[in-house]
DRENKOLRO-961230 format. One record per residue: y, z, x of N, C-alpha, C, CB in turn; residue in one letter. Coordinates in steps of 0.1 Angstrom, whole numbers, padded with zeros to 4 digits, always signed. Glycine has a CB too. Layout:
YZXYZXYZXYZXA
...
END
This chain:
-0220-0092-0171-0222-0096-0186-0227-0081-0196-0236-0108-0187M
-0215-0085-0206-0225-0070-0215-0235-0071-0218-0222-0065-0227P
-0245-0066-0221-0263-0066-0234-0254-0072-0245-0273-0046-0242A
-0256-0083-0248-0257-0084-0271-0245-0095-0264-0249-0064-0289G
-0236-0101-0257-0226-0112-0259-0230-0123-0255-0214-0111-0253Y
-0222-0131-0266-0224-0147-0269-0211-0152-0265-0228-0152-0285S
-0213-0166-0263-0200-0173-0258-0200-0178-0271-0200-0186-0244G
-0210-0177-0279-0199-0187-0292-0200-0176-0301-0206-0206-0301R
-0208-0167-0306-0200-0157-0313-0198-0148-0305-0206-0151-0323K
-0192-0139-0295-0190-0125-0295-0195-0120-0289-0191-0118-0304G
-0191-0104-0289-0198-0094-0290-0212-0085-0302-0187-0089-0290Q
-0226-0084-0297-0234-0079-0310-0231-0064-0309-0253-0081-0311T
-0229-0059-0315-0228-0043-0314-0242-0037-0317-0217-0037-0327V
-0243-0025-0317-0252-0016-0320-0249-0011-0338-0250-0002-0307N
-0254-0008-0342-0249-0002-0355-0246+0011-0355-0258-0002-0365P
-0257+0024-0340-0261+0030-0338-0243+0039-0336-0273+0026-0328F
-0233+0029-0335-0225+0031-0319-0213+0021-0317-0236+0027-0305G
-0206+0013-0332-0208+0001-0319-0195+0000-0313-0212-0016-0323P
-0196-0009-0304-0189-0002-0292-0185+0008-0282-0183-0002-0293L
-0195+0017-0287-0196+0027-0280-0214+0026-0273-0192+0039-0290K
-0220+0026-0280-0235+0025-0275-0236+0008-0276-0248+0034-0288L
-0247+0004-0261-0251-0005-0261-0263-0015-0272-0253-0002-0252S
-0260-0024-0274-0276-0029-0281-0278-0034-0272-0280-0037-0294P
-0283-0031-0259-0292-0037-0246-0299-0048-0252-0304-0025-0238S
-0306-0055-0243-0309-0073-0245-0321-0072-0238-0297-0087-0238G
-0327-0087-0234-0315-0096-0244-0318-0098-0259-0314-0112-0238S
-0326-0091-0261-0329-0092-0275-0323-0084-0283-0340-0090-0277S
-0315-0085-0281-0298-0075-0287-0298-0078-0302-0279-0083-0280G
-0299-0091-0305-0291-0095-0317-0300-0099-0330-0282-0107-0313G
-0318-0101-0322-0333-0099-0332-0326-0080-0334-0357-0102-0318S
-0331-0074-0325-0331-0062-0323-0321-0055-0341-0324-0059-0305A
-0305-0060-0336-0293-0054-0344-0299-0060-0354-0278-0057-0341V
-0306-0071-0359-0306-0077-0375-0314-0068-0380-0313-0092-0378A
-0327-0067-0374-0338-0058-0378-0334-0042-0380-0349-0058-0366V
-0324-0034-0379-0314-0018-0377-0306-0027-0387-0305-0011-0358T
-0304-0036-0390-0289-0035-0399-0292-0041-0417-0276-0048-0390A
-0307-0042-0411-0312-0048-0427-0312-0063-0432-0303-0041-0438N
-0304-0068-0423-0308-0082-0421-0315-0092-0426-0311-0082-0413L
-0328-0089-0418-0341-0097-0421-0349-0081-0415-0344-0118-0410V
-0362-0084-0423-0373-0074-0421-0382-0075-0407-0382-0075-0432P
-0382-0084-0406-0389-0087-0388-0377-0098-0381-0411-0098-0389V
-0378-0098-0372-0377-0111-0359-0378-0110-0349-0367-0117-0357S
-0379-0121-0340-0381-0127-0332-0375-0127-0316-0379-0136-0338V
-0382-0114-0306-0376-0112-0297-0381-0127-0280-0379-0094-0295G
-0377-0120-0275-0386-0129-0259-0380-0121-0246-0378-0151-0256T
-0397-0114-0240-0390-0104-0228-0390-0114-0215-0400-0088-0224E
-0386-0109-0209-0390-0111-0191-0389-0098-0189-0378-0120-0180T
-0380-0095-0189-0388-0077-0181-0375-0072-0190-0389-0071-0157D
-0382-0062-0198-0373-0049-0207-0366-0058-0219-0358-0040-0195G
-0368-0074-0225-0356-0078-0231-0365-0075-0254-0353-0101-0221S
-0370-0072-0248-0381-0071-0266-0375-0054-0266-0407-0073-0266I
-0382-0047-0255-0390-0033-0257-0369-0022-0254-0410-0029-0238I
-0361-0029-0246-0351-0022-0244-0346-0021-0261-0342-0029-0231A
-0337-0036-0267-0332-0031-0274-0341-0023-0287-0324-0039-0276P
-0352-0027-0284-0360-0024-0304-0356-0005-0298-0388-0031-0309A
-0358+0001-0288-0357+0012-0283-0340+0016-0287-0363+0010-0269A
-0327+0010-0281-0320+0018-0286-0314+0012-0297-0313+0023-0279A
-0320+0008-0301-0316+0003-0319-0328+0010-0331-0318-0018-0322N
-0339+0019-0329-0343+0024-0336-0348+0015-0344-0337+0033-0339S
-0358+0012-0337-0371-0006-0343-0382+0001-0330-0361-0035-0336V
-0391-0007-0339-0409-0014-0334-0407-0027-0325-0420-0021-0350V
-0405-0026-0312-0409-0041-0307-0413-0042-0300-0403-0050-0305G
-0424-0050-0304-0437-0054-0290-0434-0068-0284-0457-0056-0296L
-0443-0063-0269-0440-0073-0259-0459-0082-0264-0436-0063-0239K
-0464-0088-0268-0483-0085-0263-0490-0097-0260-0494-0078-0275P
-0498-0091-0254-0503-0101-0241-0499-0110-0237-0512-0106-0240T
-0496-0116-0222-0489-0130-0225-0499-0142-0226-0478-0134-0214R
-0493-0143-0232-0495-0163-0235-0504-0154-0250-0510-0179-0216K
-0503-0149-0258-0511-0140-0273-0503-0151-0285-0503-0114-0275E
-0491-0150-0281-0479-0154-0291-0473-0170-0286-0465-0140-0290A
-0475-0174-0299-0471-0190-0292-0451-0182-0291-0475-0211-0309L
-0444-0198-0285-0437-0192-0273-0432-0208-0270-0448-0182-0261S
-0436-0218-0280-0430-0228-0285-0419-0233-0286-0432-0228-0292E
-0408-0241-0280-0392-0239-0280-0381-0231-0285-0387-0246-0283G
-0391-0214-0276-0385-0207-0270-0378-0209-0259-0390-0200-0269V
-0364-0209-0252-0356-0211-0242-0363-0203-0231-0343-0206-0244F
-0368-0208-0219-0372-0197-0207-0357-0193-0197-0386-0206-0194P
-0364-0185-0192-0359-0176-0182-0370-0181-0173-0357-0160-0186L
-0375-0167-0176-0394-0172-0163-0401-0175-0166-0403-0164-0155I
-0406-0192-0173-0413-0201-0181-0432-0189-0175-0409-0224-0174K
-0433-0182-0161-0446-0183-0155-0449-0170-0167-0447-0180-0134Q
-0434-0158-0163-0434-0145-0171-0426-0140-0185-0430-0137-0162I
-0425-0149-0194-0416-0147-0200-0429-0147-0216-0403-0159-0195D
-0428-0136-0224-0430-0136-0235-0423-0133-0248-0436-0131-0234T
-0431-0143-0260-0424-0135-0272-0431-0127-0282-0416-0144-0280V
-0425-0121-0287-0433-0109-0302-0420-0105-0304-0445-0091-0297G
-0427-0098-0319-0425-0094-0331-0408-0081-0333-0440-0087-0333P
-0401-0079-0337-0390-0069-0333-0388-0061-0351-0373-0079-0325I
-0397-0052-0354-0399-0050-0368-0394-0033-0368-0417-0053-0375A
-0395-0028-0379-0388-0022-0391-0407-0009-0385-0385-0036-0412K
-0418-0016-0384-0430-0002-0382-0436-0012-0376-0440+0008-0395S
-0449-0001-0375-0463-0008-0368-0459-0019-0374-0480-0003-0370V
-0467-0011-0384-0477-0028-0398-0465-0039-0395-0476-0023-0426R
-0457-0042-0398-0444-0047-0402-0450-0062-0387-0425-0031-0400D
-0447-0049-0373-0453-0059-0366-0461-0065-0362-0452-0060-0363A
-0473-0058-0361-0484-0064-0366-0485-0077-0372-0489-0056-0375A
-0480-0073-0389-0480-0087-0390-0482-0098-0386-0474-0090-0392I
-0464-0089-0383-0461-0102-0376-0461-0117-0367-0458-0100-0374A
-0472-0102-0354-0478-0103-0346-0491-0118-0352-0482-0087-0341Y
-0498-0115-0363-0506-0120-0362-0498-0134-0368-0519-0114-0367Q
-0492-0138-0372-0488-0149-0371-0484-0156-0364-0483-0151-0375A
-0481-0147-0355-0469-0163-0350-0482-0157-0332-0436-0159-0347M
-0493-0149-0332-0508-0156-0325-0515-0162-0329-0517-0148-0320S
-0521-0159-0344-0531-0166-0351-0540-0155-0346-0535-0182-0345G
-0537-0150-0341-0554-0134-0338-0557-0125-0353-0547-0116-0322E
-0571-0126-0357-0572-0116-0364-0574-0103-0364-0579-0119-0369K
-0568-0094-0362-0564-0084-0362-0564-0071-0374-0554-0088-0358I
-0568-0059-0372-0576-0047-0379-0563-0046-0383-0585-0035-0372S
-0558-0041-0393-0549-0036-0402-0550-0022-0406-0549-0043-0411L
-0561-0019-0410-0567-0004-0414-0563+0006-0401-0586-0004-0417N
-0554+0007-0397-0549+0013-0391-0546+0028-0392-0541+0006-0390F
-0551+0037-0379-0557+0056-0386-0545+0059-0381-0573+0069-0378E
-0543+0071-0386-0537+0079-0386-0540+0083-0369-0540+0088-0398R
-0549+0087-0372-0555+0105-0356-0559+0092-0346-0579+0121-0361D
-0556+0075-0346-0561+0072-0337-0559+0074-0321-0559+0064-0339A
-0548+0083-0318-0548+0091-0303-0554+0105-0302-0534+0093-0298L
-0563+0108-0316-0575+0119-0313-0587+0116-0301-0585+0122-0327R
-0589+0123-0288-0596+0122-0282-0587+0107-0274-0610+0123-0290G
-0583+0105-0267-0573+0092-0262-0568+0099-0244-0553+0090-0277K
-0564+0095-0240-0564+0097-0222-0547+0092-0220-0578+0084-0212K
-0543+0096-0226-0526+0090-0222-0517+0091-0211-0516+0094-0230I
-0520+0083-0200-0509+0092-0188-0496+0087-0192-0511+0089-0168G
-0480+0097-0187-0470+0099-0194-0463+0097-0174-0471+0115-0206V
-0455+0085-0179-0449+0082-0164-0431+0087-0169-0453+0059-0158V
-0433+0097-0155-0419+0105-0160-0409+0096-0147-0418+0128-0159G
-0392+0099-0152-0388+0097-0138-0378+0104-0136-0386+0084-0133Y
-0368+0097-0129-0364+0113-0123-0346+0110-0131-0364+0116-0099E
-0346+0100-0136-0334+0096-0142-0336+0104-0156-0332+0079-0143Y
-0350+0102-0165-0350+0106-0175-0350+0121-0181-0357+0100-0178N
-0348+0118-0198-0343+0137-0205-0354+0137-0199-0341+0145-0224D
-0350+0151-0194-0367+0160-0190-0370+0169-0204-0365+0173-0174K
-0361+0171-0217-0362+0179-0230-0367+0165-0236-0347+0187-0239N
-0368+0153-0229-0375+0142-0241-0385+0141-0236-0370+0128-0243M
-0388+0135-0221-0399+0141-0218-0412+0155-0223-0393+0142-0209L
-0409+0162-0226-0413+0180-0224-0416+0175-0237-0400+0197-0220S
-0411+0169-0247-0410+0166-0263-0422+0158-0267-0397+0157-0266E
-0423+0146-0256-0433+0141-0256-0446+0138-0254-0431+0138-0255L
-0444+0151-0241-0454+0150-0238-0464+0163-0253-0453+0152-0220R
-0454+0168-0251-0463+0179-0269-0468+0173-0276-0455+0188-0282E
-0461+0163-0285-0459+0157-0294-0478+0147-0293-0441+0150-0291N
-0479+0144-0285-0497+0139-0275-0505+0148-0275-0498+0135-0257L
-0495+0157-0271-0507+0168-0267-0512+0176-0280-0502+0182-0254Q
-0498+0173-0290-0503+0177-0308-0513+0171-0317-0493+0173-0317S
-0517+0155-0315-0523+0150-0319-0534+0146-0314-0516+0143-0322M
-0537+0154-0302-0555+0151-0297-0555+0144-0287-0564+0142-0307G
-0544+0138-0281-0544+0129-0269-0549+0137-0259-0531+0123-0266A
-0548+0138-0247-0556+0136-0234-0547+0135-0223-0565+0124-0234N
-0535+0144-0221-0523+0142-0215-0521+0145-0201-0515+0149-0220V
-0519+0130-0195-0521+0140-0181-0506+0128-0171-0546+0141-0171E
-0500+0133-0163-0490+0129-0156-0498+0118-0144-0480+0143-0151N
-0492+0103-0147-0497+0096-0137-0478+0087-0133-0514+0084-0144V
-0479+0083-0118-0472+0078-0112-0474+0061-0118-0475+0083-0098E
-0462+0054-0117-0461+0037-0119-0455+0030-0109-0453+0032-0132L
-0466+0022-0095-0457+0022-0088-0453+0006-0084-0460+0031-0078D
-0440+0006-0083-0432-0006-0088-0429-0018-0074-0416+0000-0097S
-0431-0007-0065-0423-0013-0051-0430-0026-0046-0423-0001-0037A
-0422-0037-0041-0423-0048-0040-0424-0054-0051-0430-0051-0033G
-0425-0056-0067-0425-0061-0077-0414-0070-0082-0427-0050-0084I
-0409-0079-0076-0399-0081-0085-0396-0092-0098-0392-0082-0078L
-0390-0089-0106-0389-0101-0114-0376-0104-0114-0394-0101-0127V
-0371-0096-0123-0351-0109-0126-0345-0116-0109-0327-0091-0134F
-0347-0113-0100-0351-0112-0089-0353-0120-0082-0357-0108-0087N
-0362-0136-0095-0370-0151-0093-0363-0150-0101-0385-0158-0093N
-0355-0153-0108-0351-0160-0120-0342-0170-0115-0345-0151-0130I
-0332-0171-0101-0326-0183-0100-0340-0194-0093-0309-0181-0089F
-0350-0192-0092-0351-0200-0083-0367-0208-0086-0348-0193-0069Q
-0372-0201-0102-0373-0217-0114-0366-0218-0123-0383-0220-0124S
-0353-0213-0132-0344-0210-0140-0339-0229-0140-0334-0196-0134F
-0332-0243-0129-0326-0249-0127-0340-0260-0135-0319-0248-0113K
-0352-0258-0127-0364-0266-0134-0368-0264-0148-0377-0262-0127N
-0369-0250-0150-0374-0251-0167-0365-0250-0178-0383-0238-0171D
-0350-0253-0171-0340-0260-0186-0343-0273-0183-0320-0258-0188F
-0344-0275-0175-0340-0289-0170-0353-0299-0185-0345-0292-0146E
-0371-0294-0174-0375-0296-0184-0383-0294-0196-0376-0300-0182E
-0367-0279-0206-0370-0278-0219-0356-0284-0225-0375-0262-0223Y
-0345-0292-0215-0338-0295-0221-0343-0317-0230-0326-0289-0210A
-0357-0315-0222-0361-0327-0223-0369-0329-0229-0363-0332-0214E
-0369-0320-0232-0388-0317-0240-0379-0316-0257-0402-0293-0233N
-0373-0311-0260-0366-0310-0269-0351-0310-0276-0371-0305-0269Y
-0355-0323-0262-0340-0337-0268-0324-0325-0266-0344-0346-0295D
-0325-0315-0256-0300-0312-0258-0297-0323-0257-0287-0303-0245L
-0281-0317-0259-0270-0327-0253-0272-0326-0239-0255-0323-0258P
-0276-0314-0235-0274-0319-0214-0290-0312-0215-0256-0308-0199I
-0290-0325-0207-0301-0321-0200-0303-0317-0183-0308-0331-0203K
-0289-0316-0176-0292-0317-0162-0290-0296-0159-0279-0331-0153K
-0287-0290-0153-0281-0276-0152-0260-0278-0144-0296-0266-0138L
-0264-0288-0142-0254-0296-0129-0241-0294-0146-0263-0321-0118D
-0248-0308-0147-0237-0308-0162-0233-0298-0172-0241-0318-0171R
-0245-0290-0174-0244-0274-0181-0233-0269-0178-0253-0264-0177L
-0230-0265-0155-0219-0256-0152-0202-0263-0162-0217-0257-0130L
-0207-0276-0158-0201-0284-0155-0190-0283-0173-0212-0298-0150K
-0199-0283-0180-0192-0282-0196-0186-0266-0199-0206-0285-0208Y
-0195-0256-0192-0188-0246-0189-0175-0243-0184-0193-0242-0182N
-0171-0251-0177-0157-0251-0164-0147-0253-0169-0155-0263-0151R
-0148-0260-0187-0140-0271-0191-0134-0259-0198-0146-0286-0199E
-0143-0245-0203-0133-0240-0211-0141-0223-0213-0129-0251-0226K
-0130-0223-0199-0144-0209-0189-0137-0198-0203-0139-0201-0162P
-0128-0195-0207-0124-0182-0216-0124-0178-0219-0122-0176-0220G
-0135-0197-0231-0148-0190-0240-0164-0192-0235-0148-0196-0255R
-0167-0198-0230-0179-0206-0223-0182-0197-0217-0179-0218-0214R
-0172-0192-0206-0186-0183-0193-0175-0175-0187-0197-0196-0176I
-0168-0166-0203-0162-0158-0202-0163-0144-0188-0164-0156-0214R
-0181-0141-0184-0179-0131-0178-0187-0139-0161-0186-0116-0187Y
-0186-0152-0160-0185-0158-0146-0205-0167-0150-0183-0140-0129G
-0205-0180-0144-0215-0186-0144-0227-0181-0131-0211-0200-0143Q
-0222-0168-0121-0229-0168-0110-0242-0173-0105-0229-0159-0110D
-0252-0165-0113-0263-0169-0116-0269-0183-0123-0266-0161-0122L
-0262-0186-0122-0266-0208-0127-0263-0210-0115-0253-0221-0140L
-0247-0208-0108-0245-0216-0098-0255-0214-0089-0233-0216-0094E
-0263-0205-0087-0268-0204-0073-0283-0210-0077-0268-0188-0065E
-0288-0211-0091-0301-0217-0099-0297-0231-0091-0300-0216-0120A
-0283-0235-0095-0284-0249-0093-0290-0253-0078-0268-0254-0095A
-0282-0248-0071-0287-0249-0053-0300-0253-0055-0288-0233-0042Q
-0307-0241-0059-0325-0251-0053-0329-0259-0063-0343-0239-0049V
-0331-0269-0054-0340-0282-0054-0358-0285-0056-0337-0287-0040E
-0360-0276-0048-0372-0272-0050-0380-0259-0051-0375-0275-0043N
-0380-0251-0062-0381-0241-0062-0401-0229-0065-0368-0241-0072P
-0394-0221-0054-0412-0212-0050-0413-0203-0057-0416-0203-0034D
-0420-0216-0069-0432-0200-0081-0441-0194-0075-0444-0205-0095K
-0444-0194-0058-0456-0189-0054-0451-0169-0057-0460-0196-0034S
-0432-0168-0055-0426-0157-0053-0429-0149-0065-0411-0159-0049I
-0432-0153-0081-0440-0150-0091-0448-0148-0090-0441-0153-0097A
-0457-0158-0094-0473-0156-0090-0474-0142-0078-0479-0172-0083E
-0464-0139-0070-0471-0125-0061-0469-0119-0066-0469-0121-0050K
-0458-0115-0075-0453-0105-0080-0465-0099-0093-0439-0109-0085A
-0467-0117-0097-0475-0109-0110-0485-0110-0101-0478-0116-0127I
-0493-0113-0096-0506-0112-0085-0508-0087-0083-0496-0126-0062Q
-0495-0085-0082-0495-0078-0069-0493-0065-0083-0481-0083-0053K
-0492-0068-0100-0486-0064-0110-0500-0053-0115-0481-0078-0119A
-0509-0067-0115-0522-0067-0123-0532-0060-0112-0528-0082-0128N
-0526-0054-0095-0535-0048-0088-0532-0034-0093-0534-0052-0073G
-0521-0034-0099-0511-0020-0093-0519-0012-0110-0485-0024-0092V
-0521-0021-0121-0521-0015-0133-0534-0014-0130-0516-0020-0146L
-0542-0022-0128-0561-0024-0126-0562-0011-0122-0570-0036-0114T
-0553-0003-0108-0557+0002-0101-0550+0019-0114-0553-0005-0084A
-0545+0018-0118-0534+0027-0127-0551+0032-0134-0518+0018-0140L
-0554+0023-0146-0558+0024-0159-0574+0029-0155-0555+0010-0169F
-0580+0022-0140-0596+0022-0139-0597+0036-0130-0603+0008-0131Q
-0589+0039-0121-0582+0054-0112-0586+0067-0123-0559+0052-0110E
-0573+0065-0132-0574+0083-0138-0581+0075-0156-0549+0096-0140N
-0591+0058-0162-0600+0064-0169-0584+0066-0182-0610+0080-0160Q
-0576+0058-0183-0565+0062-0190-0574+0054-0207-0546+0053-0180L
-0561+0057-0217-0562+0045-0228-0554+0036-0233-0564+0048-0238D
-0548+0041-0226-0528+0037-0227-0521+0050-0210-0517+0048-0252A
-0506+0039-0210-0497+0052-0204-0489+0047-0210-0494+0055-0189F
-0477+0061-0212-0465+0057-0216-0451+0060-0213-0467+0059-0224V
-0433+0057-0217-0424+0060-0207-0415+0062-0218-0420+0050-0194F
-0403+0066-0215-0393+0067-0223-0385+0052-0226-0384+0078-0215L
-0387+0046-0231-0377+0034-0235-0378+0030-0229-0367+0031-0238N
-0374+0018-0219-0375+0010-0212-0384+0008-0195-0362+0009-0212S
-0372+0028-0196-0379+0025-0180-0389+0029-0169-0371+0025-0174S
-0397+0021-0180-0410+0015-0167-0417+0002-0167-0425+0024-0168G
-0403-0007-0176-0414-0023-0177-0419-0033-0170-0411-0031-0185T
-0407-0030-0157-0414-0040-0150-0423-0044-0147-0413-0042-0143T
-0441-0034-0138-0446-0036-0137-0451-0043-0156-0449-0027-0128V
-0455-0041-0162-0464-0049-0169-0454-0062-0176-0472-0038-0180P
-0446-0058-0173-0435-0074-0177-0446-0087-0169-0412-0073-0165A
-0443-0080-0158-0454-0091-0149-0464-0090-0150-0454-0092-0135A
-0471-0081-0149-0491-0079-0153-0494-0092-0156-0499-0069-0168A
-0482-0094-0172-0486-0099-0190-0492-0086-0193-0499-0117-0195G
-0494-0073-0193-0495-0059-0206-0494-0061-0213-0489-0049-0210Y
-0502-0056-0229-0489-0053-0237-0480-0045-0238-0489-0052-0246P
-0471-0044-0244-0462-0033-0242-0460-0027-0262-0445-0039-0232E
-0452-0015-0264-0455-0015-0279-0444-0008-0276-0470-0010-0287L
-0426-0001-0283-0420+0007-0285-0422+0012-0298-0410+0005-0282T
-0422+0027-0298-0415+0032-0311-0412+0041-0312-0420+0032-0321V
-0399+0035-0321-0390+0050-0322-0390+0064-0319-0388+0052-0332P
-0378+0071-0317-0384+0083-0310-0376+0094-0314-0384+0081-0293F
-0372+0089-0324-0353+0101-0329-0343+0096-0321-0351+0124-0324G
-0334+0104-0317-0319+0106-0311-0320+0112-0299-0310+0114-0319T
-0315+0110-0288-0308+0118-0280-0293+0120-0277-0313+0116-0271G
-0289+0118-0264-0273+0126-0261-0263+0114-0272-0266+0127-0238K
-0253+0121-0276-0252+0109-0282-0251+0099-0297-0259+0108-0277G
-0262+0109-0303-0272+0097-0313-0273+0087-0306-0267+0091-0328N
-0275+0082-0296-0283+0074-0289-0301+0068-0296-0282+0083-0276A
-0302+0063-0302-0319+0063-0303-0326+0062-0288-0324+0050-0312P
-0335+0065-0289-0346+0065-0283-0356+0062-0286-0349+0072-0279Q
-0369+0056-0280-0382+0058-0282-0391+0054-0267-0385+0049-0294G
-0404+0057-0277-0414+0059-0269-0424+0039-0261-0425+0071-0280V
-0424+0044-0258-0432+0026-0248-0450+0028-0241-0417+0022-0226T
-0458+0026-0254-0473+0024-0256-0472+0010-0242-0479+0018-0276F
-0481+0013-0232-0485+0002-0226-0505+0002-0226-0476+0004-0210V
-0515-0010-0228-0523-0007-0229-0526-0022-0220-0527-0002-0243A
-0540-0020-0213-0543-0030-0207-0544-0047-0215-0555-0025-0201E
-0549-0054-0203-0544-0070-0217-0556-0071-0221-0538-0089-0211S
-0548-0076-0232-0556-0081-0238-0559-0073-0254-0566-0084-0229G
-0555-0056-0250-0558-0047-0259-0547-0050-0270-0558-0032-0253E
-0541-0056-0275-0531-0056-0285-0534-0045-0298-0530-0072-0290D
-0550-0052-0300-0550-0042-0318-0549-0029-0315-0567-0041-0329E
-0562-0025-0303-0558-0008-0297-0541-0001-0296-0562-0008-0279K
-0536-0017-0286-0521-0008-0279-0519-0005-0299-0502-0022-0266L
-0516-0012-0310-0519-0010-0324-0510-0001-0333-0532-0005-0326L
-0523+0001-0331-0537+0009-0336-0529+0034-0329-0559-0003-0319N
-0527+0023-0317-0521+0040-0309-0510+0041-0315-0516+0043-0291M
-0502+0029-0313-0491+0026-0319-0484+0035-0333-0494+0013-0321G
-0492+0032-0341-0492+0036-0355-0491+0048-0357-0501+0033-0362Y
-0505+0051-0351-0503+0070-0350-0496+0081-0350-0506+0074-0343S
-0489+0077-0338-0479+0082-0324-0468+0079-0335-0480+0070-0305F
-0468+0070-0345-0451+0066-0358-0454+0077-0363-0449+0050-0373E
-0467+0073-0374-0471+0083-0382-0471+0098-0382-0482+0080-0381A
-0469+0102-0372-0471+0119-0370-0455+0125-0363-0487+0121-0356H
-0453+0110-0358-0438+0117-0352-0427+0113-0363-0433+0110-0334T
-0426+0099-0369-0416+0096-0378-0405+0098-0372-0417+0103-0390Q
-0402+0090-0363-0389+0084-0351-0379+0078-0360-0393+0071-0338G
-0377+0067-0367-0372+0062-0368-0354+0065-0373-0379+0057-0371R
-0351+0063-0367-0333+0061-0374-0327+0064-0384-0328+0051-0375R
-0323+0062-0395-0313+0049-0400-0300+0049-0397-0313+0046-0414V
-0294+0040-0390-0279+0042-0386-0270+0044-0396-0274+0034-0379P
END
């Protein structure tokens, strides 16, 4: 199924290239609404990359806070153990204000333009990344006074999306009961969808069918991913004495998503085909304010946001 598609309203489009560039997802509608000036701030929910990816793809700021920092009441679950709610906005400051409202955390909004000066920043690159963009990222960070070091992020054996079928039935039915949805059982939802497949399940419902077969979910699978990811990030930060690490767009989201570490993507101009690009910062768990300050500094120096 294409990112941004809804059986109710159809395909969400990326304003930078309608029906040519993906709006990304799964919070594509939230990102597009901000980019298209429909709202100043929106709310996204992330399992793995679902705030970060659409924010980068639509040249807006996306914050995935430390897990459980932002209230998630009323938000439909995908993997309840991992899902995190966060704001999408046009600027880091707007995202920070929204984060305060969503979390109840009182953080300083007196961000520093030179907050990156003297910070140790790891850069994670992947074979498929645009090499020129990576070089530009390193050069920009160095020009801001950061100490830059190439680092590797080991995601081997850390699975997120592969675990959806394990917990979805139980999470869906619990949510449906708590919020008194008209359909409270996953089997009934599958039957409802089959009644009008052309509209309700144009691209099928294989994952739902798979999830419906699980009677006794094994939550230890997700817990193992969470624990392993925490171990990887603890070692990465401590061994390299990092203040944060960065990567392009959503290329490195799986490990911090599983671990629940905070991530912030900041617009970084456009790449091939006028496609918006983003740089994602990851800080240690609980360091959301520090992360926002570093992101503000990067934003102030690069002015990377583009308007469609």
